[in-house]
N, C-alpha and C positions, 0 to 999 in steps of 0.2 A: 652336754659337755662331759668328756671323759674325766674321771677322777684321777688325779696325778698319783703316781706311786710314791710310797713313803721312802725316806732316805734309807740307804742300806749300809752294810758293813763291807761292801766289796773293796773299796779303797784300802780300808784297814786290814782286811784279810790278806790281800796281796802283799802288803808290807810285813805283816806278821810272819808270813811264810819265809820271808827273807831275813828273819831274825831281828827285825826292828819292832820292838815291843812298846816303847814309850812314844806313842803317836799323839801329837797335840793337835786337836781340831780347834781352829781359831776363827772367830767371827767378830764383827763390830756392830754397834748400833749408834744411831744419832748423827750419822755423817751428813744427812741433809737437813738437819734442824736449824732453826734460827737462834735457838738458845740452848744453853746447857753444854756439858762436855761431850766428847765422843768416848764411848766405853767399849773395850774389847774384853772377850773372855777366851780362855784356853782350857780345853778339857781333855784329859787322858783317860781312856777306857781300859778295863781289864780285857785280856785276850779272850776269855770265855764268856763275855757279856752277851746278853740277849736284848735286842733293841726294845725299848718301851714303845708300844704300838702308836701311841698318840704323838710321839715326838716328830716334828717337822719344822719347816721354816717358821720362825717365831712370828712373822708377819701374818701367817695364815691362821694363827691361834688367837682366841680372845684373851683378855687380861686374866679372867678367871682360869682358863685352861693353862696359861703359862704359870700362874701362881701354884696351881696344883702339881704341875710337872716339875717345878723348881726343886722341891725337896727330894723327889724321886731321882732326878738326875744327879743331885749332890750325893745321894747315897750310893749311886751306881759307879760314879767315876772313882779312879784311884788317886787322882790329883786334879785340881782345877784352880784357876786364878783369874783375877780381874785386873785390868790395866786401864788407866784413865789419862786422857790428855785434856787439859783445862781449856776454857774459853780463851784465855790469854795466849796459850800455846797454839790454838787453832788460828787465832788472828795473826800471830807472829810467823808461824811456819807455813801455813795454808792447810786446808782440811786433809789433803792426802797424806802429807808428811806427819800431821798430828795423828791421823789414823794409824799409820805405821808405828808411831811412837807408843800409842796406847797398846798396840799388839805386842811390841817388844817388851813393854813393862809387864804384860800378863805372862809372856813366855819366861821372862827372867825370874818370875816368882814360882815357877814349877821346879820340882826337885831334880828332874831329869827329862830331857827331850832328845829322842833319837831322830825324829822326823816330824815335819810340820805339814798338816793338811789345812789349807787356808781358803776361805771364801773369796771369790772375785778374781780379778786379773792383775797380776803384778807388773809394774813398770820395770824397765831396765835399771840396773844399779840399785835394786831394792836392798834393804839391809838384813835380809833373813838367811843369807848363805845359800848353799846348793841343795841341802836336804829338805826340799820343800816341793809340794805340788799345789798349785793354785787351781781352783775349780770354779768355773762360772756357775752361778746359782748353786754353790756348794751346800748351802743350807737345805736345799731340796733333794740333794743326791747323796750326800755323805753324812752318815749318822753322827759322827763325833762333831762335825761342824754344826749340824742342827742343834745338838746339845749345847754347844757354845753359844749359839745365837739366842737360845732361850735364856741361858744364864745371864748374858749381857743385857738382854732386853728387860728382864725382871729387875735387875740391879738399877738400870738407868731409869726405868719408869718409877721405881720407888723413890729415887733421888729427886726426880722432877715433881712428884707429888709432895714431897717434903718442902721443896723450894716454893711450891705454889701457896703454901700456908703463909709465907712471908710476902711473896710477890703475887698478890691476888688479882683476879680478873683477867689474867693472860690465858687462863684455861689450861695451864701446864698439867694439871691433874687428869685432863682428858686428851690433850694433843701432844704431850711429852716434849713440847718445844718445837714441833714441826710448824711450818708456815701456813696453818689453816686460816680461813677468813676471820675466824674469831680472834686468833692470835695477832694477825696483822692489824686488825681494827683496834685491838687493845694497845698495840705499840703506837699507833697514830694518836690515840687518845691520851695514853698515860706516859708515853715516852719509852726510852731505852733503859734497861736495867743493867747492872754489872754482869749479869749472866747472859746477855745477848752478844752475839758474834758480830762485832762491828765491821768485820771484813766481808760479810755477806751482803749482797746488793740491797735487799729490802730493808735491812737494818741500817746499812751504811747511809742510804739516802735520808733516812729519818734522823740519824745521829748527827749528820752534818747540817741538816735542816734546823735541828734544835740549837746548834752552835751559832 
C-alpha cells in the first residue's frame, strides 16, 4: 500500500499570495458519536510557518501522538479556538446544524478571520459566508485543517475521559463516545445517561424502551 502524502500548505499559500493572511483551518470531531458534544477547532497559522512533519488527519494518529503534537501546534499557531455544541443542541437541531454551530463558535472566538478553510462538504445556505473553501478529506490535504483536527480531537478525548470517571463502564476513556460494541452493550445494561444523544437511533431505541 502506498503511503499517503502529508497535508501541505498549498491552499494557504495560494490565499496568502492574494493578501489573505488570517486563514482559519476548521475541523470538527465527535459527529458520529452516541454520546458527548460535537467539538470544533479553528487554527490560524503564521505565513512563514514550516509544517510539523507528523501532523496529519487526527484519526490516523494514536492518542499518544496527538497528545505530543497538541502543544507543538499550540505554539505554532498565531490564534486558535474551540467551539462546542452540547448534546441538547445536537438533539434539538440535528447533528449537521449542531456541527455548524460548534464551528461558528470556534470562529467567533478568533481575533480576525480573512478566509476559512473547512473540512468536508458544505450544504447550500450554510452560515459561513462566501470567503470559504470546503475541502473533502481536508484534514489529509490541508495543513491548517489537519492542525485543527488534532486540537479538536485532543480536547474532546480529554473531556470524554473526564466524563468516564463519573459515568463508568461505558468505555468513554477508550471509545470517546463512539458506538463500539462495548459502548452499546453498556447502554443496554446500564441505560442512557444525560450525555447520550437521544436523537441517535441506537440510543433512541433504548431510551424509549426504558420509558
